[in-house]
C-alpha positions in Angstrom: -5.2 -7.9 18.8 -7.9 -7.1 16.2 -10.8 -9.5 15.7 -10.5 -11.5 12.4 -13.0 -13.0 10.1 -12.6 -15.4 7.1 -15.1 -16.0 4.4 -15.1 -18.1 1.2 -15.7 -14.8 -0.7 -13.5 -12.5 1.3 -9.8 -12.6 2.2 -9.0 -12.7 5.9 -9.8 -9.4 7.6 -8.6 -7.7 10.7 -11.1 -5.4 12.4 -10.6 -2.6 14.9 -14.1 -1.4 15.9 -13.8 -0.2 19.5 -15.7 3.0 18.7 -19.0 3.8 20.4 -20.2 6.4 17.8 -18.2 6.1 14.7 -17.8 9.1 12.4 -16.3 7.1 9.5 -14.6 3.9 8.4 -11.0 3.4 7.1 -10.0 0.4 4.9 -6.2 -0.1 5.2 -4.4 -1.8 2.2 -1.0 -3.0 3.3 2.2 -3.1 1.4 4.5 -5.8 -0.1 5.8 -8.6 2.1 4.0 -7.5 5.3 0.6 -8.0 6.9 -2.3 -6.0 8.4 -1.5 -6.7 12.1 1.4 -4.2 11.7 -1.2 -1.4 11.5 -2.5 -2.1 15.0 -1.0 1.1 16.5 -2.4 3.3 13.6 -5.8 1.6 13.9 -6.1 2.2 17.6 -5.2 5.9 17.1 -7.9 6.1 14.4 -10.4 4.4 16.7 -9.6 7.2 19.2 -10.6 9.7 16.6 -14.0 8.0 16.0 -13.0 5.8 13.0 -13.4 2.1 12.7 -10.7 0.3 10.8 -10.6 -2.8 8.6 -7.4 -4.2 7.0 -7.3 -7.4 4.9 -4.5 -9.8 4.2 -3.6 -9.3 0.5 -3.1 -12.3 -1.7 0.1 -14.2 -1.0 0.5 -12.4 2.4 -0.1 -13.4 6.0 -3.1 -15.7 6.3 -3.9 -15.5 2.6 -1.5 -17.6 0.6 -2.8 -18.1 -2.9 -2.9 -20.9 -4.0 -1.1 -21.9 -0.9 2.0 -20.0 -2.0 3.4 -17.1 -0.1 4.2 -14.1 -2.3 2.0 -15.3 -5.2 -1.0 -13.4 -6.4 -2.2 -16.1 -8.8 -1.2 -17.8 -12.0 -3.2 -15.5 -14.1 -4.5 -11.9 -13.7 -3.0 -11.6 -10.3 -3.0 -7.8 -10.2 -6.7 -7.6 -11.0 -7.3 -10.2 -8.4 -5.6 -8.0 -5.8 -7.9 -5.1 -6.7 -11.0 -7.3 -6.7 -10.1 -8.6 -3.2 -9.7 -5.1 -1.9 -13.0 -3.9 -3.4 -14.7 -7.0 -1.9 -13.5 -5.9 1.6 -14.5 -2.3 1.1 -17.9 -3.4 -0.3 -18.5 -5.6 2.8 -17.5 -2.7 5.1 -20.0 -0.5 3.4 -22.7 -3.1 3.8 -22.0 -3.6 7.5 -21.6 0.1 8.2 -24.1 1.8 5.9 -24.1 5.6 6.0 -20.5 6.0 7.2 -18.1 7.8 4.9 -15.5 5.2 3.7 -11.9 6.2 3.4 -9.0 4.2 2.0 -5.5 4.2 3.6 -3.2 2.4 1.1 0.5 2.0 1.6 3.3 1.2 -0.8 2.3 -1.7 -3.1 -1.1 -1.2 -1.5 -1.2 2.3 -2.8 -0.9 1.0 -6.4 -3.7 -1.5 -5.7 -5.7 1.3 -4.1 -5.3 3.5 -7.2 -6.8 0.7 -9.3 -9.7 0.2 -6.9 -10.4 3.9 -6.7 -10.4 4.2 -10.4 -13.0 1.5 -10.7 -15.2 2.2 -7.7 -14.5 5.8 -6.8 -18.2 6.7 -6.1 -18.1 4.7 -3.0 -15.2 6.4 -1.3 -15.1 9.7 0.6 -11.4 10.1 0.3 -8.1 8.3 -0.3 -4.7 8.4 1.5 -1.6 7.1 -0.3 1.5 6.5 1.8 4.9 5.5 0.6 3.8 5.7 -3.0 5.4 6.5 -6.3 4.4 8.0 -9.6 4.5 6.7 -13.2 7.5 4.4 -13.8 10.6 5.5 -15.6 12.6 3.6 -18.2 14.5 1.9 -15.3 11.3 0.2 -14.2 10.7 -0.8 -17.8 14.0 -2.6 -17.6 13.0 -4.4 -14.5 9.7 -5.4 -16.2 11.7 -7.1 -19.0 13.9 -8.8 -16.4 10.7 -10.0 -14.6 9.5 -11.6 -17.8 12.9 -13.4 -18.1 12.7 -14.5 -14.5 9.3 -16.1 -15.1 10.7 -18.0 -18.1 13.9 -19.2 -16.3 12.6 -19.8 -12.8 8.9 -20.5 -13.4 6.0 -18.4 -12.4 5.6 -19.8 -8.9 9.3 -19.8 -7.9 10.6 -17.2 -5.5 11.5 -14.1 -7.5 15.0 -13.8 -6.0 16.5 -11.8 -8.9 14.1 -8.8 -8.4 14.2 -9.2 -4.7 17.9 -8.6 -4.7 18.0 -5.9 -7.3 15.1 -3.8 -6.0 14.9 -4.4 -2.2 18.5 -5.2 -1.3 20.6 -3.3 -3.8 18.5 -0.3 -4.8 16.6 0.3 -1.6 18.9 -0.9 1.2 22.2 -0.5 -0.6 22.6 3.2 -0.2 22.6 2.8 3.6 25.9 1.0 3.4 27.2 -2.6 3.5 26.9 -2.8 7.3 23.3 -1.6 7.4 20.8 -4.3 8.7 18.4 -5.7 6.1 15.4 -3.3 5.5 17.0 -0.3 7.0 15.3 1.7 4.3 11.9 1.1 6.0 12.4 3.4 9.0 14.9 5.3 11.1 13.5 3.5 14.1 15.9 0.6 14.6 13.5 -1.3 16.8 10.8 -1.2 14.1 13.3 -2.5 11.5 14.3 -5.3 13.9 10.7 -6.3 14.5 10.1 -6.4 10.7 13.2 -8.5 10.2 12.2 -11.0 12.9 8.6 -11.3 11.8 8.1 -14.6 9.9 5.3 -13.0 7.9 7.5 -10.1 6.6 10.4 -9.8 4.2 9.7 -12.8 2.0 10.2 -12.6 -1.8 7.3 -12.3 -4.3 7.1 -15.1 -6.8 8.4 -14.5 -10.3 4.9 -14.0 -11.6 3.9 -11.7 -8.8 6.8 -9.4 -9.6 5.7 -9.3 -13.2 2.1 -8.7 -12.2 3.2 -5.8 -10.0 5.3 -4.2 -12.6 2.7 -4.7 -15.4 0.1 -3.2 -13.1 2.3 -0.2 -12.5 2.8 0.4 -16.2 -0.9 0.1 -16.9 -1.7 2.7 -14.3 0.8 5.3 -15.6 -1.3 7.4 -18.0 -3.3 10.6 -17.7 -6.3 8.8 -19.1 -6.1 6.3 -16.2 -6.2 9.0 -13.6 -9.0 10.9 -15.4 -11.3 8.1 -14.3 -11.1 9.5 -10.8 -13.5 12.5 -10.2 -11.6 15.7 -9.8 -13.3 16.5 -6.4 -12.2 13.3 -4.6 -10.0 14.4 -1.7 -6.6 12.7 -1.9 -3.8 12.9 0.7 -0.3 11.8 -0.3 2.2 11.4 2.5 5.9 10.5 1.9 9.3 10.6 3.4 12.0 12.5 1.6 14.4 9.6 2.2 12.0 6.9 1.0 13.6 5.0 -1.9 10.2 3.7 -3.1 9.2 7.3 -3.9 12.7 8.0 -5.2 13.4 10.4 -2.4 10.4 12.5 -3.5 11.2 12.5 -7.3 8.7 9.8 -8.0 6.0 11.4 -5.8 6.6 14.6 -7.8 5.7 12.7 -11.0 2.6 11.4 -9.3 1.5 14.9 -8.3 2.2 16.1 -11.8 0.1 13.5 -13.5 -2.8 14.0 -11.0 -2.8 17.7 -11.8 -2.7 16.9 -15.6 -5.7 14.6 -15.0 -7.6 17.5 -13.5 -7.7 16.2 -9.9 -8.2 19.4 -7.9 -8.4 18.1 -4.3 -4.9 16.6 -3.8 -2.9 17.4 -0.7 0.6 16.2 -0.2 2.7 16.2 3.0 6.5 15.5 2.8 8.3 14.5 6.0 12.0 15.5 5.9 14.4 12.6 6.2 11.7 10.1 6.9 11.9 6.7 5.2 9.3 4.4 3.8 7.0 3.3 6.6 5.7 6.6 8.0 3.4 5.0 10.5 6.5 3.2 12.0 8.9 6.1 11.8 10.4 8.0 14.7 8.0 10.9 13.9 5.0 8.6 13.7 2.9 10.6 16.2 3.3 13.7 14.1 2.3 11.7 11.0 -0.8 10.2 12.7 -1.8 13.5 14.1 -1.6 15.1 10.7 -3.6 12.3 9.2 -6.4 12.5 11.7 -6.6 16.2 11.3 -6.8 15.9 7.5 -9.5 13.2 7.8 -11.5 15.4 10.2 -11.5 18.2 7.6 -12.7 15.8 4.9 -15.6 14.1 6.8 -16.4 17.1 9.0 
C-alpha cells in the first residue's frame, strides 16, 4: 500500500515514491465515486519507469468526506474547491520535489477538475494526460443540469442525488449492456475488476444533489474556446479513451474535445483510442498496453 499523509491544509494523499533516481513526478486525480488506492498498479508501473506518484482523495471521496458527507463537494463553490484541493497537492509535490517535471494524470471526473487546474496553473506542469474524458456538453447534458437544479430543490443539497445516479450511471451508462449486466459493467471488460469495484465500500456511492449540480455547472463553464485558450499551445496533452466508453460517448464526445482544443490553438495534443475498451483503461483487459503506451509517451515528453 502507498504511504499516506494528512494535513489541515491538504486533502489525504497517497504516495508511491519507491524510485531511487526519479525522472519526474505524476499527480493522479481520480474519478467520481472511487478513490486513489485503485491506482496502485498504475503507480507501481510508473515507479518502475522512474516516476514518483501522488494521488489525493478528492472531496467527498475515500478519506475526505466534506463536511463529513460522502459524495459532497461543499455547500458552496464545490467545483472550485475540488480544483483548489488538486492544485494544493500539486503545489506541495513541487515543493517537496523541486526540479522534477510535474505531469498530471486525470481520469473521468478528475479530467474535468484537471482541465480547470491546468487552465489556472499551467506554467507549473510539464504535461497533462486525460483518461476517460469527454468534450463540451451537448443539449442533453443541459437537460441534466436543469434536473440537477430541481433535485437540489426537492431533495436538498446534501441528500443523495439518486435521480441523476439512476439516469446517468445506471440507465445511460450501464443500460446498453443489457438488463442482466452486473452494476458498473460499463467500467471495464475485465469482470474481476468490475466485481472489485462493486464490492469496494468506497466505490459506487451517489454524489449529493449539490455535487451533481456542481459537476454539471463546472462542465458547462469549461466548454468554450476561450476557456481552453488559457492553456498555452505548446503544453503536451495526451488523451486516451476507449471506443466503448459511455462517458466519452463512444468517442463522439472525445472528438468534440479534440475539435475545441484545435480551435483554441493547442498544437501538442496526442490522442490514442483503444478499440472496444470501456471507461477505466488502467483496469481494462488491455491495461498493460495502455500503461506501456503511457510510459512511452511520458518518456518522449520529459526526455
